mmCIF file of the protein (N, C-alpha, C, O) and its ligand, coordinates in Angstrom:
data_MODEL
# 
_entry.id   MODEL 
# 
loop_
_entity.id 
_entity.type 
_entity.pdbx_number_of_molecules 
1 polymer     1 
2 non-polymer 1 
# 
_entity_poly.entity_id                      1 
_entity_poly.type                           'polypeptide(L)' 
_entity_poly.nstd_linkage                   no 
_entity_poly.nstd_monomer                   no 
_entity_poly.pdbx_seq_one_letter_code       MTTRRKSANSYYEVDYKKGSIKRTHKFCPRCKGTFLAKHKQRSSCGLCGYAEFS 
_entity_poly.pdbx_seq_one_letter_code_can   MTTRRKSANSYYEVDYKKGSIKRTHKFCPRCKGTFLAKHKQRSSCGLCGYAEFS 
_entity_poly.pdbx_strand_id                 A 
# 
loop_
_entity_poly_seq.entity_id 
_entity_poly_seq.num 
_entity_poly_seq.mon_id 
_entity_poly_seq.hetero 
1 1  MET n 
1 2  THR n 
1 3  THR n 
1 4  ARG n 
1 5  ARG n 
1 6  LYS n 
1 7  SER n 
1 8  ALA n 
1 9  ASN n 
1 10 SER n 
1 11 TYR n 
1 12 TYR n 
1 13 GLU n 
1 14 VAL n 
1 15 ASP n 
1 16 TYR n 
1 17 LYS n 
1 18 LYS n 
1 19 GLY n 
1 20 SER n 
1 21 ILE n 
1 22 LYS n 
1 23 ARG n 
1 24 THR n 
1 25 HIS n 
1 26 LYS n 
1 27 PHE n 
1 28 CYS n 
1 29 PRO n 
1 30 ARG n 
1 31 CYS n 
1 32 LYS n 
1 33 GLY n 
1 34 THR n 
1 35 PHE n 
1 36 LEU n 
1 37 ALA n 
1 38 LYS n 
1 39 HIS n 
1 40 LYS n 
1 41 GLN n 
1 42 ARG n 
1 43 SER n 
1 44 SER n 
1 45 CYS n 
1 46 GLY n 
1 47 LEU n 
1 48 CYS n 
1 49 GLY n 
1 50 TYR n 
1 51 ALA n 
1 52 GLU n 
1 53 PHE n 
1 54 SER n 
# 
loop_
_struct_asym.id 
_struct_asym.entity_id 
A 1 
B 2 
# 
loop_
_chem_comp.id 
_chem_comp.type 
_chem_comp.mon_nstd_flag 
ALA 'L-peptide linking' y 
ARG 'L-peptide linking' y 
ASN 'L-peptide linking' y 
ASP 'L-peptide linking' y 
CYS 'L-peptide linking' y 
GLN 'L-peptide linking' y 
GLU 'L-peptide linking' y 
GLY 'peptide linking'   y 
HIS 'L-peptide linking' y 
ILE 'L-peptide linking' y 
LEU 'L-peptide linking' y 
LYS 'L-peptide linking' y 
MET 'L-peptide linking' y 
PHE 'L-peptide linking' y 
PRO 'L-peptide linking' y 
SER 'L-peptide linking' y 
THR 'L-peptide linking' y 
TYR 'L-peptide linking' y 
VAL 'L-peptide linking' y 
ZN  non-polymer         . 
# 
_pdbx_entity_nonpoly.entity_id   2 
_pdbx_entity_nonpoly.name        ? 
_pdbx_entity_nonpoly.comp_id     ZN 
# 
_pdbx_nonpoly_scheme.asym_id         B 
_pdbx_nonpoly_scheme.entity_id       2 
_pdbx_nonpoly_scheme.mon_id          ZN 
_pdbx_nonpoly_scheme.ndb_seq_num     1 
_pdbx_nonpoly_scheme.pdb_seq_num     101 
_pdbx_nonpoly_scheme.auth_seq_num    101 
_pdbx_nonpoly_scheme.pdb_mon_id      ZN 
_pdbx_nonpoly_scheme.auth_mon_id     ZN 
_pdbx_nonpoly_scheme.pdb_strand_id   A 
_pdbx_nonpoly_scheme.pdb_ins_code    . 
# 
loop_
_atom_site.group_PDB 
_atom_site.id 
_atom_site.type_symbol 
_atom_site.label_atom_id 
_atom_site.label_alt_id 
_atom_site.label_comp_id 
_atom_site.label_asym_id 
_atom_site.label_entity_id 
_atom_site.label_seq_id 
_atom_site.pdbx_PDB_ins_code 
_atom_site.Cartn_x 
_atom_site.Cartn_y 
_atom_site.Cartn_z 
_atom_site.occupancy 
_atom_site.B_iso_or_equiv 
_atom_site.pdbx_formal_charge 
_atom_site.auth_seq_id 
_atom_site.auth_comp_id 
_atom_site.auth_asym_id 
_atom_site.auth_atom_id 
_atom_site.pdbx_PDB_model_num 
ATOM   1   N  N  . MET A 1 1  ? 0.851   -1.200 0.000   1.00 0.00 ? 1   MET A N  1 
ATOM   2   C  CA . MET A 1 1  ? 0.000   0.000  0.000   1.00 0.00 ? 1   MET A CA 1 
ATOM   3   C  C  . MET A 1 1  ? 0.882   1.244  0.000   1.00 0.00 ? 1   MET A C  1 
ATOM   4   O  O  . MET A 1 1  ? 1.854   1.335  0.750   1.00 0.00 ? 1   MET A O  1 
ATOM   5   N  N  . THR A 1 2  ? 0.541   2.156  -0.815  1.00 0.00 ? 2   THR A N  1 
ATOM   6   C  CA . THR A 1 2  ? 1.329   3.385  -0.873  1.00 0.00 ? 2   THR A CA 1 
ATOM   7   C  C  . THR A 1 2  ? 0.655   4.478  -0.069  1.00 0.00 ? 2   THR A C  1 
ATOM   8   O  O  . THR A 1 2  ? -0.570  4.575  -0.006  1.00 0.00 ? 2   THR A O  1 
ATOM   9   N  N  . THR A 1 3  ? 1.468   5.270  0.525   1.00 0.00 ? 3   THR A N  1 
ATOM   10  C  CA . THR A 1 3  ? 0.924   6.384  1.304   1.00 0.00 ? 3   THR A CA 1 
ATOM   11  C  C  . THR A 1 3  ? 0.829   7.624  0.420   1.00 0.00 ? 3   THR A C  1 
ATOM   12  O  O  . THR A 1 3  ? 1.801   8.076  -0.185  1.00 0.00 ? 3   THR A O  1 
ATOM   13  N  N  . ARG A 1 4  ? -0.353  8.129  0.380   1.00 0.00 ? 4   ARG A N  1 
ATOM   14  C  CA . ARG A 1 4  ? -0.534  9.334  -0.435  1.00 0.00 ? 4   ARG A CA 1 
ATOM   15  C  C  . ARG A 1 4  ? -0.637  10.556 0.454   1.00 0.00 ? 4   ARG A C  1 
ATOM   16  O  O  . ARG A 1 4  ? -1.507  10.653 1.320   1.00 0.00 ? 4   ARG A O  1 
ATOM   17  N  N  . ARG A 1 5  ? 0.250   11.459 0.221   1.00 0.00 ? 5   ARG A N  1 
ATOM   18  C  CA . ARG A 1 5  ? 0.206   12.691 1.015   1.00 0.00 ? 5   ARG A CA 1 
ATOM   19  C  C  . ARG A 1 5  ? -0.662  13.703 0.289   1.00 0.00 ? 5   ARG A C  1 
ATOM   20  O  O  . ARG A 1 5  ? -0.417  14.064 -0.862  1.00 0.00 ? 5   ARG A O  1 
ATOM   21  N  N  . LYS A 1 6  ? -1.661  14.135 0.988   1.00 0.00 ? 6   LYS A N  1 
ATOM   22  C  CA . LYS A 1 6  ? -2.566  15.098 0.382   1.00 0.00 ? 6   LYS A CA 1 
ATOM   23  C  C  . LYS A 1 6  ? -2.694  16.304 1.312   1.00 0.00 ? 6   LYS A C  1 
ATOM   24  O  O  . LYS A 1 6  ? -3.179  16.185 2.437   1.00 0.00 ? 6   LYS A O  1 
ATOM   25  N  N  . SER A 1 7  ? -2.276  17.398 0.854   1.00 0.00 ? 7   SER A N  1 
ATOM   26  C  CA . SER A 1 7  ? -2.379  18.599 1.678   1.00 0.00 ? 7   SER A CA 1 
ATOM   27  C  C  . SER A 1 7  ? -3.696  19.303 1.386   1.00 0.00 ? 7   SER A C  1 
ATOM   28  O  O  . SER A 1 7  ? -4.317  19.092 0.345   1.00 0.00 ? 7   SER A O  1 
ATOM   29  N  N  . ALA A 1 8  ? -4.093  20.119 2.299   1.00 0.00 ? 8   ALA A N  1 
ATOM   30  C  CA . ALA A 1 8  ? -5.345  20.852 2.147   1.00 0.00 ? 8   ALA A CA 1 
ATOM   31  C  C  . ALA A 1 8  ? -5.260  21.811 0.966   1.00 0.00 ? 8   ALA A C  1 
ATOM   32  O  O  . ALA A 1 8  ? -6.277  22.237 0.418   1.00 0.00 ? 8   ALA A O  1 
ATOM   33  N  N  . ASN A 1 9  ? -4.052  22.136 0.593   1.00 0.00 ? 9   ASN A N  1 
ATOM   34  C  CA . ASN A 1 9  ? -3.863  23.080 -0.499  1.00 0.00 ? 9   ASN A CA 1 
ATOM   35  C  C  . ASN A 1 9  ? -4.373  22.551 -1.830  1.00 0.00 ? 9   ASN A C  1 
ATOM   36  O  O  . ASN A 1 9  ? -4.707  23.326 -2.727  1.00 0.00 ? 9   ASN A O  1 
ATOM   37  N  N  . SER A 1 10 ? -4.433  21.246 -1.955  1.00 0.00 ? 10  SER A N  1 
ATOM   38  C  CA . SER A 1 10 ? -4.850  20.666 -3.219  1.00 0.00 ? 10  SER A CA 1 
ATOM   39  C  C  . SER A 1 10 ? -6.328  20.911 -3.491  1.00 0.00 ? 10  SER A C  1 
ATOM   40  O  O  . SER A 1 10 ? -6.801  20.712 -4.610  1.00 0.00 ? 10  SER A O  1 
ATOM   41  N  N  . TYR A 1 11 ? -7.044  21.335 -2.482  1.00 0.00 ? 11  TYR A N  1 
ATOM   42  C  CA . TYR A 1 11 ? -8.468  21.601 -2.666  1.00 0.00 ? 11  TYR A CA 1 
ATOM   43  C  C  . TYR A 1 11 ? -8.717  23.004 -3.209  1.00 0.00 ? 11  TYR A C  1 
ATOM   44  O  O  . TYR A 1 11 ? -9.839  23.366 -3.564  1.00 0.00 ? 11  TYR A O  1 
ATOM   45  N  N  . TYR A 1 12 ? -7.664  23.763 -3.261  1.00 0.00 ? 12  TYR A N  1 
ATOM   46  C  CA . TYR A 1 12 ? -7.827  25.135 -3.716  1.00 0.00 ? 12  TYR A CA 1 
ATOM   47  C  C  . TYR A 1 12 ? -6.862  25.463 -4.846  1.00 0.00 ? 12  TYR A C  1 
ATOM   48  O  O  . TYR A 1 12 ? -5.772  24.899 -4.950  1.00 0.00 ? 12  TYR A O  1 
ATOM   49  N  N  . GLU A 1 13 ? -7.289  26.373 -5.668  1.00 0.00 ? 13  GLU A N  1 
ATOM   50  C  CA . GLU A 1 13 ? -6.446  26.850 -6.733  1.00 0.00 ? 13  GLU A CA 1 
ATOM   51  C  C  . GLU A 1 13 ? -6.241  28.331 -6.480  1.00 0.00 ? 13  GLU A C  1 
ATOM   52  O  O  . GLU A 1 13 ? -7.195  29.109 -6.494  1.00 0.00 ? 13  GLU A O  1 
ATOM   53  N  N  . VAL A 1 14 ? -5.016  28.714 -6.253  1.00 0.00 ? 14  VAL A N  1 
ATOM   54  C  CA . VAL A 1 14 ? -4.759  30.108 -5.913  1.00 0.00 ? 14  VAL A CA 1 
ATOM   55  C  C  . VAL A 1 14 ? -4.262  30.866 -7.131  1.00 0.00 ? 14  VAL A C  1 
ATOM   56  O  O  . VAL A 1 14 ? -3.285  30.483 -7.774  1.00 0.00 ? 14  VAL A O  1 
ATOM   57  N  N  . ASP A 1 15 ? -4.954  31.940 -7.428  1.00 0.00 ? 15  ASP A N  1 
ATOM   58  C  CA . ASP A 1 15 ? -4.528  32.803 -8.518  1.00 0.00 ? 15  ASP A CA 1 
ATOM   59  C  C  . ASP A 1 15 ? -3.751  33.959 -7.913  1.00 0.00 ? 15  ASP A C  1 
ATOM   60  O  O  . ASP A 1 15 ? -4.330  34.904 -7.378  1.00 0.00 ? 15  ASP A O  1 
ATOM   61  N  N  . TYR A 1 16 ? -2.462  33.871 -8.005  1.00 0.00 ? 16  TYR A N  1 
ATOM   62  C  CA . TYR A 1 16 ? -1.636  34.873 -7.337  1.00 0.00 ? 16  TYR A CA 1 
ATOM   63  C  C  . TYR A 1 16 ? -1.716  36.234 -8.017  1.00 0.00 ? 16  TYR A C  1 
ATOM   64  O  O  . TYR A 1 16 ? -1.570  37.270 -7.369  1.00 0.00 ? 16  TYR A O  1 
ATOM   65  N  N  . LYS A 1 17 ? -1.946  36.224 -9.307  1.00 0.00 ? 17  LYS A N  1 
ATOM   66  C  CA . LYS A 1 17 ? -2.047  37.493 -10.038 1.00 0.00 ? 17  LYS A CA 1 
ATOM   67  C  C  . LYS A 1 17 ? -3.269  38.283 -9.586  1.00 0.00 ? 17  LYS A C  1 
ATOM   68  O  O  . LYS A 1 17 ? -3.206  39.491 -9.357  1.00 0.00 ? 17  LYS A O  1 
ATOM   69  N  N  . LYS A 1 18 ? -4.379  37.567 -9.466  1.00 0.00 ? 18  LYS A N  1 
ATOM   70  C  CA . LYS A 1 18 ? -5.609  38.242 -9.056  1.00 0.00 ? 18  LYS A CA 1 
ATOM   71  C  C  . LYS A 1 18 ? -5.744  38.273 -7.545  1.00 0.00 ? 18  LYS A C  1 
ATOM   72  O  O  . LYS A 1 18 ? -6.496  39.071 -6.986  1.00 0.00 ? 18  LYS A O  1 
ATOM   73  N  N  . GLY A 1 19 ? -5.000  37.389 -6.896  1.00 0.00 ? 19  GLY A N  1 
ATOM   74  C  CA . GLY A 1 19 ? -5.075  37.337 -5.440  1.00 0.00 ? 19  GLY A CA 1 
ATOM   75  C  C  . GLY A 1 19 ? -6.354  36.680 -4.965  1.00 0.00 ? 19  GLY A C  1 
ATOM   76  O  O  . GLY A 1 19 ? -6.861  36.990 -3.887  1.00 0.00 ? 19  GLY A O  1 
ATOM   77  N  N  . SER A 1 20 ? -6.870  35.772 -5.773  1.00 0.00 ? 20  SER A N  1 
ATOM   78  C  CA . SER A 1 20 ? -8.112  35.113 -5.390  1.00 0.00 ? 20  SER A CA 1 
ATOM   79  C  C  . SER A 1 20 ? -7.905  33.610 -5.245  1.00 0.00 ? 20  SER A C  1 
ATOM   80  O  O  . SER A 1 20 ? -6.975  33.034 -5.810  1.00 0.00 ? 20  SER A O  1 
ATOM   81  N  N  . ILE A 1 21 ? -8.779  33.003 -4.488  1.00 0.00 ? 21  ILE A N  1 
ATOM   82  C  CA . ILE A 1 21 ? -8.708  31.562 -4.282  1.00 0.00 ? 21  ILE A CA 1 
ATOM   83  C  C  . ILE A 1 21 ? -9.942  30.909 -4.881  1.00 0.00 ? 21  ILE A C  1 
ATOM   84  O  O  . ILE A 1 21 ? -11.071 31.324 -4.618  1.00 0.00 ? 21  ILE A O  1 
ATOM   85  N  N  . LYS A 1 22 ? -9.716  29.905 -5.672  1.00 0.00 ? 22  LYS A N  1 
ATOM   86  C  CA . LYS A 1 22 ? -10.820 29.215 -6.320  1.00 0.00 ? 22  LYS A CA 1 
ATOM   87  C  C  . LYS A 1 22 ? -10.907 27.808 -5.754  1.00 0.00 ? 22  LYS A C  1 
ATOM   88  O  O  . LYS A 1 22 ? -9.906  27.097 -5.672  1.00 0.00 ? 22  LYS A O  1 
ATOM   89  N  N  . ARG A 1 23 ? -12.111 27.415 -5.367  1.00 0.00 ? 23  ARG A N  1 
ATOM   90  C  CA . ARG A 1 23 ? -12.286 26.046 -4.875  1.00 0.00 ? 23  ARG A CA 1 
ATOM   91  C  C  . ARG A 1 23 ? -12.322 25.097 -6.058  1.00 0.00 ? 23  ARG A C  1 
ATOM   92  O  O  . ARG A 1 23 ? -13.092 25.296 -6.997  1.00 0.00 ? 23  ARG A O  1 
ATOM   93  N  N  . THR A 1 24 ? -11.500 24.078 -6.015  1.00 0.00 ? 24  THR A N  1 
ATOM   94  C  CA . THR A 1 24 ? -11.476 23.133 -7.124  1.00 0.00 ? 24  THR A CA 1 
ATOM   95  C  C  . THR A 1 24 ? -12.386 21.948 -6.864  1.00 0.00 ? 24  THR A C  1 
ATOM   96  O  O  . THR A 1 24 ? -12.702 21.178 -7.772  1.00 0.00 ? 24  THR A O  1 
ATOM   97  N  N  . HIS A 1 25 ? -12.801 21.811 -5.623  1.00 0.00 ? 25  HIS A N  1 
ATOM   98  C  CA . HIS A 1 25 ? -13.660 20.690 -5.279  1.00 0.00 ? 25  HIS A CA 1 
ATOM   99  C  C  . HIS A 1 25 ? -15.024 21.189 -4.821  1.00 0.00 ? 25  HIS A C  1 
ATOM   100 O  O  . HIS A 1 25 ? -15.164 22.277 -4.262  1.00 0.00 ? 25  HIS A O  1 
ATOM   101 N  N  . LYS A 1 26 ? -16.011 20.362 -5.076  1.00 0.00 ? 26  LYS A N  1 
ATOM   102 C  CA . LYS A 1 26 ? -17.360 20.699 -4.624  1.00 0.00 ? 26  LYS A CA 1 
ATOM   103 C  C  . LYS A 1 26 ? -17.615 20.080 -3.264  1.00 0.00 ? 26  LYS A C  1 
ATOM   104 O  O  . LYS A 1 26 ? -17.000 19.084 -2.884  1.00 0.00 ? 26  LYS A O  1 
ATOM   105 N  N  . PHE A 1 27 ? -18.521 20.685 -2.557  1.00 0.00 ? 27  PHE A N  1 
ATOM   106 C  CA . PHE A 1 27 ? -18.936 20.113 -1.281  1.00 0.00 ? 27  PHE A CA 1 
ATOM   107 C  C  . PHE A 1 27 ? -20.062 19.114 -1.501  1.00 0.00 ? 27  PHE A C  1 
ATOM   108 O  O  . PHE A 1 27 ? -20.865 19.261 -2.423  1.00 0.00 ? 27  PHE A O  1 
ATOM   109 N  N  . CYS A 1 28 ? -20.114 18.113 -0.660  1.00 0.00 ? 28  CYS A N  1 
ATOM   110 C  CA . CYS A 1 28 ? -21.210 17.163 -0.722  1.00 0.00 ? 28  CYS A CA 1 
ATOM   111 C  C  . CYS A 1 28 ? -22.469 17.825 -0.156  1.00 0.00 ? 28  CYS A C  1 
ATOM   112 O  O  . CYS A 1 28 ? -22.437 18.347 0.958   1.00 0.00 ? 28  CYS A O  1 
ATOM   113 N  N  . PRO A 1 29 ? -23.569 17.813 -0.899  1.00 0.00 ? 29  PRO A N  1 
ATOM   114 C  CA . PRO A 1 29 ? -24.806 18.428 -0.436  1.00 0.00 ? 29  PRO A CA 1 
ATOM   115 C  C  . PRO A 1 29 ? -25.458 17.670 0.704   1.00 0.00 ? 29  PRO A C  1 
ATOM   116 O  O  . PRO A 1 29 ? -26.288 18.216 1.430   1.00 0.00 ? 29  PRO A O  1 
ATOM   117 N  N  . ARG A 1 30 ? -25.082 16.418 0.857   1.00 0.00 ? 30  ARG A N  1 
ATOM   118 C  CA . ARG A 1 30 ? -25.679 15.616 1.929   1.00 0.00 ? 30  ARG A CA 1 
ATOM   119 C  C  . ARG A 1 30 ? -24.927 15.799 3.239   1.00 0.00 ? 30  ARG A C  1 
ATOM   120 O  O  . ARG A 1 30 ? -25.518 16.089 4.279   1.00 0.00 ? 30  ARG A O  1 
ATOM   121 N  N  . CYS A 1 31 ? -23.603 15.622 3.167   1.00 0.00 ? 31  CYS A N  1 
ATOM   122 C  CA . CYS A 1 31 ? -22.805 15.675 4.395   1.00 0.00 ? 31  CYS A CA 1 
ATOM   123 C  C  . CYS A 1 31 ? -22.487 17.109 4.793   1.00 0.00 ? 31  CYS A C  1 
ATOM   124 O  O  . CYS A 1 31 ? -22.333 17.413 5.976   1.00 0.00 ? 31  CYS A O  1 
ATOM   125 N  N  . LYS A 1 32 ? -22.390 17.973 3.818   1.00 0.00 ? 32  LYS A N  1 
ATOM   126 C  CA . LYS A 1 32 ? -22.049 19.380 4.047   1.00 0.00 ? 32  LYS A CA 1 
ATOM   127 C  C  . LYS A 1 32 ? -20.714 19.519 4.754   1.00 0.00 ? 32  LYS A C  1 
ATOM   128 O  O  . LYS A 1 32 ? -20.552 19.106 5.903   1.00 0.00 ? 32  LYS A O  1 
ATOM   129 N  N  . GLY A 1 33 ? -19.782 20.097 4.060   1.00 0.00 ? 33  GLY A N  1 
ATOM   130 C  CA . GLY A 1 33 ? -18.466 20.279 4.637   1.00 0.00 ? 33  GLY A CA 1 
ATOM   131 C  C  . GLY A 1 33 ? -17.501 19.202 4.197   1.00 0.00 ? 33  GLY A C  1 
ATOM   132 O  O  . GLY A 1 33 ? -16.300 19.279 4.457   1.00 0.00 ? 33  GLY A O  1 
ATOM   133 N  N  . THR A 1 34 ? -18.038 18.194 3.528   1.00 0.00 ? 34  THR A N  1 
ATOM   134 C  CA . THR A 1 34 ? -17.183 17.143 3.005   1.00 0.00 ? 34  THR A CA 1 
ATOM   135 C  C  . THR A 1 34 ? -16.947 17.384 1.524   1.00 0.00 ? 34  THR A C  1 
ATOM   136 O  O  . THR A 1 34 ? -17.887 17.640 0.772   1.00 0.00 ? 34  THR A O  1 
ATOM   137 N  N  . PHE A 1 35 ? -15.724 17.304 1.120   1.00 0.00 ? 35  PHE A N  1 
ATOM   138 C  CA . PHE A 1 35 ? -15.426 17.514 -0.289  1.00 0.00 ? 35  PHE A CA 1 
ATOM   139 C  C  . PHE A 1 35 ? -15.743 16.277 -1.099  1.00 0.00 ? 35  PHE A C  1 
ATOM   140 O  O  . PHE A 1 35 ? -15.621 15.147 -0.627  1.00 0.00 ? 35  PHE A O  1 
ATOM   141 N  N  . LEU A 1 36 ? -16.156 16.523 -2.339  1.00 0.00 ? 36  LEU A N  1 
ATOM   142 C  CA . LEU A 1 36 ? -16.369 15.413 -3.256  1.00 0.00 ? 36  LEU A CA 1 
ATOM   143 C  C  . LEU A 1 36 ? -15.042 15.083 -3.918  1.00 0.00 ? 36  LEU A C  1 
ATOM   144 O  O  . LEU A 1 36 ? -14.298 15.975 -4.325  1.00 0.00 ? 36  LEU A O  1 
ATOM   145 N  N  . ALA A 1 37 ? -14.760 13.814 -4.020  1.00 0.00 ? 37  ALA A N  1 
ATOM   146 C  CA . ALA A 1 37 ? -13.531 13.385 -4.681  1.00 0.00 ? 37  ALA A CA 1 
ATOM   147 C  C  . ALA A 1 37 ? -13.742 13.427 -6.183  1.00 0.00 ? 37  ALA A C  1 
ATOM   148 O  O  . ALA A 1 37 ? -14.770 12.985 -6.697  1.00 0.00 ? 37  ALA A O  1 
ATOM   149 N  N  . LYS A 1 38 ? -12.770 13.955 -6.863  1.00 0.00 ? 38  LYS A N  1 
ATOM   150 C  CA . LYS A 1 38 ? -12.894 14.115 -8.304  1.00 0.00 ? 38  LYS A CA 1 
ATOM   151 C  C  . LYS A 1 38 ? -12.444 12.871 -9.051  1.00 0.00 ? 38  LYS A C  1 
ATOM   152 O  O  . LYS A 1 38 ? -11.366 12.329 -8.810  1.00 0.00 ? 38  LYS A O  1 
ATOM   153 N  N  . HIS A 1 39 ? -13.292 12.441 -9.955  1.00 0.00 ? 39  HIS A N  1 
ATOM   154 C  CA . HIS A 1 39 ? -12.930 11.354 -10.843 1.00 0.00 ? 39  HIS A CA 1 
ATOM   155 C  C  . HIS A 1 39 ? -13.071 11.863 -12.260 1.00 0.00 ? 39  HIS A C  1 
ATOM   156 O  O  . HIS A 1 39 ? -13.451 13.012 -12.486 1.00 0.00 ? 39  HIS A O  1 
ATOM   157 N  N  . LYS A 1 40 ? -12.766 11.012 -13.199 1.00 0.00 ? 40  LYS A N  1 
ATOM   158 C  CA . LYS A 1 40 ? -12.805 11.441 -14.597 1.00 0.00 ? 40  LYS A CA 1 
ATOM   159 C  C  . LYS A 1 40 ? -14.167 11.981 -15.001 1.00 0.00 ? 40  LYS A C  1 
ATOM   160 O  O  . LYS A 1 40 ? -14.273 13.086 -15.533 1.00 0.00 ? 40  LYS A O  1 
ATOM   161 N  N  . GLN A 1 41 ? -15.196 11.207 -14.749 1.00 0.00 ? 41  GLN A N  1 
ATOM   162 C  CA . GLN A 1 41 ? -16.518 11.577 -15.217 1.00 0.00 ? 41  GLN A CA 1 
ATOM   163 C  C  . GLN A 1 41 ? -17.441 12.025 -14.095 1.00 0.00 ? 41  GLN A C  1 
ATOM   164 O  O  . GLN A 1 41 ? -18.541 12.520 -14.341 1.00 0.00 ? 41  GLN A O  1 
ATOM   165 N  N  . ARG A 1 42 ? -16.988 11.850 -12.874 1.00 0.00 ? 42  ARG A N  1 
ATOM   166 C  CA . ARG A 1 42 ? -17.903 12.171 -11.792 1.00 0.00 ? 42  ARG A CA 1 
ATOM   167 C  C  . ARG A 1 42 ? -17.148 12.609 -10.552 1.00 0.00 ? 42  ARG A C  1 
ATOM   168 O  O  . ARG A 1 42 ? -15.936 12.436 -10.428 1.00 0.00 ? 42  ARG A O  1 
ATOM   169 N  N  . SER A 1 43 ? -17.912 13.180 -9.647  1.00 0.00 ? 43  SER A N  1 
ATOM   170 C  CA . SER A 1 43 ? -17.375 13.516 -8.340  1.00 0.00 ? 43  SER A CA 1 
ATOM   171 C  C  . SER A 1 43 ? -18.167 12.738 -7.320  1.00 0.00 ? 43  SER A C  1 
ATOM   172 O  O  . SER A 1 43 ? -19.391 12.654 -7.417  1.00 0.00 ? 43  SER A O  1 
ATOM   173 N  N  . SER A 1 44 ? -17.492 12.171 -6.348  1.00 0.00 ? 44  SER A N  1 
ATOM   174 C  CA . SER A 1 44 ? -18.224 11.366 -5.391  1.00 0.00 ? 44  SER A CA 1 
ATOM   175 C  C  . SER A 1 44 ? -17.780 11.652 -3.964  1.00 0.00 ? 44  SER A C  1 
ATOM   176 O  O  . SER A 1 44 ? -16.652 12.070 -3.703  1.00 0.00 ? 44  SER A O  1 
ATOM   177 N  N  . CYS A 1 45 ? -18.715 11.409 -3.056  1.00 0.00 ? 45  CYS A N  1 
ATOM   178 C  CA . CYS A 1 45 ? -18.436 11.607 -1.647  1.00 0.00 ? 45  CYS A CA 1 
ATOM   179 C  C  . CYS A 1 45 ? -18.007 10.281 -1.033  1.00 0.00 ? 45  CYS A C  1 
ATOM   180 O  O  . CYS A 1 45 ? -18.670 9.260  -1.213  1.00 0.00 ? 45  CYS A O  1 
ATOM   181 N  N  . GLY A 1 46 ? -16.908 10.307 -0.315  1.00 0.00 ? 46  GLY A N  1 
ATOM   182 C  CA . GLY A 1 46 ? -16.407 9.082  0.287   1.00 0.00 ? 46  GLY A CA 1 
ATOM   183 C  C  . GLY A 1 46 ? -17.183 8.678  1.519   1.00 0.00 ? 46  GLY A C  1 
ATOM   184 O  O  . GLY A 1 46 ? -17.073 7.541  1.977   1.00 0.00 ? 46  GLY A O  1 
ATOM   185 N  N  . LEU A 1 47 ? -17.966 9.590  2.062   1.00 0.00 ? 47  LEU A N  1 
ATOM   186 C  CA . LEU A 1 47 ? -18.698 9.296  3.287   1.00 0.00 ? 47  LEU A CA 1 
ATOM   187 C  C  . LEU A 1 47 ? -20.038 8.640  3.019   1.00 0.00 ? 47  LEU A C  1 
ATOM   188 O  O  . LEU A 1 47 ? -20.331 7.570  3.552   1.00 0.00 ? 47  LEU A O  1 
ATOM   189 N  N  . CYS A 1 48 ? -20.858 9.287  2.182   1.00 0.00 ? 48  CYS A N  1 
ATOM   190 C  CA . CYS A 1 48 ? -22.218 8.776  1.996   1.00 0.00 ? 48  CYS A CA 1 
ATOM   191 C  C  . CYS A 1 48 ? -22.403 8.123  0.624   1.00 0.00 ? 48  CYS A C  1 
ATOM   192 O  O  . CYS A 1 48 ? -23.424 7.486  0.367   1.00 0.00 ? 48  CYS A O  1 
ATOM   193 N  N  . GLY A 1 49 ? -21.407 8.288  -0.256  1.00 0.00 ? 49  GLY A N  1 
ATOM   194 C  CA . GLY A 1 49 ? -21.510 7.653  -1.561  1.00 0.00 ? 49  GLY A CA 1 
ATOM   195 C  C  . GLY A 1 49 ? -22.243 8.493  -2.597  1.00 0.00 ? 49  GLY A C  1 
ATOM   196 O  O  . GLY A 1 49 ? -22.518 8.030  -3.704  1.00 0.00 ? 49  GLY A O  1 
ATOM   197 N  N  . TYR A 1 50 ? -22.553 9.718  -2.234  1.00 0.00 ? 50  TYR A N  1 
ATOM   198 C  CA . TYR A 1 50 ? -23.209 10.624 -3.171  1.00 0.00 ? 50  TYR A CA 1 
ATOM   199 C  C  . TYR A 1 50 ? -22.320 10.855 -4.379  1.00 0.00 ? 50  TYR A C  1 
ATOM   200 O  O  . TYR A 1 50 ? -21.122 11.089 -4.222  1.00 0.00 ? 50  TYR A O  1 
ATOM   201 N  N  . ALA A 1 51 ? -22.876 10.797 -5.571  1.00 0.00 ? 51  ALA A N  1 
ATOM   202 C  CA . ALA A 1 51 ? -22.079 10.992 -6.769  1.00 0.00 ? 51  ALA A CA 1 
ATOM   203 C  C  . ALA A 1 51 ? -22.748 11.997 -7.696  1.00 0.00 ? 51  ALA A C  1 
ATOM   204 O  O  . ALA A 1 51 ? -23.972 12.052 -7.819  1.00 0.00 ? 51  ALA A O  1 
ATOM   205 N  N  . GLU A 1 52 ? -21.906 12.782 -8.337  1.00 0.00 ? 52  GLU A N  1 
ATOM   206 C  CA . GLU A 1 52 ? -22.391 13.790 -9.271  1.00 0.00 ? 52  GLU A CA 1 
ATOM   207 C  C  . GLU A 1 52 ? -21.686 13.560 -10.600 1.00 0.00 ? 52  GLU A C  1 
ATOM   208 O  O  . GLU A 1 52 ? -20.463 13.428 -10.651 1.00 0.00 ? 52  GLU A O  1 
ATOM   209 N  N  . PHE A 1 53 ? -22.447 13.514 -11.646 1.00 0.00 ? 53  PHE A N  1 
ATOM   210 C  CA . PHE A 1 53 ? -21.826 13.299 -12.944 1.00 0.00 ? 53  PHE A CA 1 
ATOM   211 C  C  . PHE A 1 53 ? -21.657 14.619 -13.676 1.00 0.00 ? 53  PHE A C  1 
ATOM   212 O  O  . PHE A 1 53 ? -22.556 15.459 -13.690 1.00 0.00 ? 53  PHE A O  1 
ATOM   213 N  N  . SER A 1 54 ? -20.508 14.785 -14.272 1.00 0.00 ? 54  SER A N  1 
ATOM   214 C  CA . SER A 1 54 ? -20.252 16.054 -14.967 1.00 0.00 ? 54  SER A CA 1 
ATOM   215 C  C  . SER A 1 54 ? -20.301 15.874 -16.480 1.00 0.00 ? 54  SER A C  1 
ATOM   216 O  O  . SER A 1 54 ? -20.109 16.836 -17.223 1.00 0.00 ? 54  SER A O  1 
HETATM 217 ZN ZN . ZN  B 2 .  ? -21.591 12.863 1.445   1.00 0.00 2 101 ZN  A ZN 1 
# 
C-alpha cells in the first residue's frame, strides 16, 4: 500500500495574479463540509456515496 500525502492546499487553486482563491472541489450536499472526490466523469463523496456526474 502506498501512502498518499494530500495537503489541504490541493483543494484550492490560488490565482496569485488576481489574489483570489478558487475552490477546485465541490462540497457534498448531503454531508455538508465534506469535499467530493474528483474522478474522470464524476465527483463522489467518500462518506455517503453521493455521486455527481459532470
Ligand atoms: Zn456525502
